[in-house]
C-alpha positions in Angstrom: -10.6 49.2 -167.8 -9.8 52.2 -165.8 -6.4 53.8 -166.3 -5.6 53.8 -162.6 -6.4 50.1 -162.3 -4.2 49.3 -165.3 -1.4 51.3 -163.7 -1.9 49.7 -160.4 -1.8 46.1 -161.8 1.3 47.0 -163.8 3.0 48.3 -160.6 2.0 45.3 -158.6 3.2 42.9 -161.3 6.5 44.8 -161.5 6.9 44.7 -157.8 6.2 41.0 -157.6 8.8 40.4 -160.4 7.4 37.2 -161.9 5.9 35.8 -158.8 2.9 34.4 -160.6 1.2 33.0 -157.5 1.0 36.4 -155.9 0.2 38.2 -159.1 -2.7 35.8 -160.0 -4.0 36.0 -156.5 -4.1 39.8 -156.6 -5.8 39.8 -159.9 -8.4 37.3 -158.8 -9.2 39.2 -155.6 -9.5 42.4 -157.7 -12.0 40.6 -160.0 -14.1 39.5 -157.0 -14.0 43.0 -155.5 -15.4 44.4 -158.7 -18.2 41.9 -158.6 -19.0 42.8 -155.0 -18.8 46.6 -155.8 -21.7 46.0 -158.2 -23.9 45.1 -155.1 -22.2 47.0 -152.3 -21.8 50.8 -152.0 -18.1 51.2 -151.8 -15.5 53.6 -153.2 -14.2 52.0 -156.4 -10.8 53.6 -156.3 -10.2 52.6 -152.7 -11.4 49.1 -153.0 -9.5 48.4 -156.2 -6.4 50.0 -154.8 -6.7 47.8 -151.7 -7.5 44.7 -153.8 -4.6 45.0 -156.1 -2.1 45.8 -153.3 -3.5 44.0 -150.3 -0.6 41.4 -150.2 2.1 43.7 -151.5 4.1 43.4 -148.2 4.4 39.6 -148.5 7.9 39.5 -149.9 9.2 42.0 -147.4 7.5 40.0 -144.6 9.3 36.9 -145.8 12.6 38.8 -146.1 12.4 40.6 -142.8 10.5 38.2 -140.6 11.1 34.8 -142.3 7.3 34.4 -142.6 4.5 35.4 -144.8 2.1 35.4 -141.8 -0.8 37.9 -142.1 0.5 40.0 -139.1 3.8 40.7 -140.9 2.1 41.5 -144.2 0.0 44.0 -142.3 3.2 45.7 -141.0 5.2 45.6 -144.2 2.4 46.2 -146.8 1.3 49.8 -146.1 4.7 51.5 -146.7 5.1 49.8 -150.0 1.5 50.5 -151.1 1.9 54.1 -150.1 4.9 54.6 -152.3 3.1 53.0 -155.3 -0.1 55.0 -154.7 1.8 58.2 -154.3 3.7 57.5 -157.5 0.4 57.0 -159.3 -1.1 60.2 -158.0 -3.7 58.9 -155.6 -5.1 61.5 -153.2 -3.8 61.5 -149.7 -7.1 60.5 -148.1 -7.4 57.6 -150.5 -3.8 56.5 -149.8 -4.5 56.6 -146.0 -7.6 54.5 -146.4 -6.1 52.0 -148.7 -3.1 51.6 -146.5 -5.3 51.3 -143.4 -7.2 48.4 -145.2 -4.0 46.8 -146.2 -2.6 47.2 -142.6 -5.6 45.2 -141.3 -6.7 42.9 -144.0 -6.1 39.9 -141.7 -7.6 41.6 -138.7 -11.4 42.1 -139.5 -12.4 43.3 -136.0 -10.0 46.3 -136.2 -11.6 48.1 -139.1 -15.3 48.0 -140.1 -15.7 50.2 -143.1 -17.7 49.1 -146.1 -14.6 49.4 -148.3 -12.7 47.1 -146.0 -15.6 44.5 -146.0 -15.6 44.3 -149.7 -11.8 43.7 -149.9 -12.0 41.2 -147.0 -14.7 39.2 -148.7 -13.0 39.3 -152.1 -9.8 37.9 -150.5 -11.8 35.2 -148.8 -13.6 34.3 -152.0 -10.2 33.3 -153.3 -8.8 31.8 -150.1 -11.7 29.8 -148.8 -10.8 26.6 -150.7 -7.3 26.7 -149.3 -8.3 27.5 -145.7 -11.2 25.1 -145.1 -12.4 21.8 -146.3 -15.0 22.7 -148.8 -16.3 19.2 -149.2 -18.6 19.4 -146.2 -21.3 21.7 -147.5 -23.2 22.1 -144.3 -20.1 23.0 -142.3 -19.0 25.3 -145.2 -22.4 27.1 -145.1 -21.8 28.0 -141.5 -18.2 29.1 -142.1 -19.4 31.4 -144.9 -22.0 33.0 -142.6 -19.3 33.5 -139.9 -16.4 34.6 -142.0 -17.8 36.9 -144.7 -18.7 40.5 -143.7 -21.0 41.6 -146.6 -24.3 40.1 -147.7 -23.1 40.1 -151.3 -19.9 38.3 -150.2 -21.9 35.6 -148.5 -24.2 35.3 -151.5 -21.3 35.0 -154.0 -19.4 32.5 -151.7 -22.5 30.3 -151.6 -22.9 30.5 -155.4 -19.2 29.6 -155.9 -18.8 26.9 -153.3 -22.2 25.5 -152.4 -24.1 25.7 -155.6 -21.5 25.6 -158.4 
């Protein structure tokens, strides 16, 4: 495991302070992002940074806005992520891109980079079962085609949810 990934995971876990739901979600999204990176041409450091930290603003969103809604996570996450990434020695350009992804991870039409698509799809691979009825396989197939941004994301979603 890369040192920066280990350090990121430690910082995320420390920040979430025992919130196992958020910690496990971030870890699972990161695992899927790594699988997608095997097929997609993305920047490993940027994608992993965004994957580990994509929901880092959720506690602050709940505290400030009384909601964990995606729009509030997008507001509150980038400043927290920036502090963590700076502390860990990420380059300014990487920090900007990671924070841009975190600041739009619920708004797919606003950012269209390959790195964003990988993180977005990894997050959906985890969230799909919670957001949609996955029992209707025909309907689910159409949802996968509509929601996922990368071909490898669509393929992996079909493997997980349609052909387990």
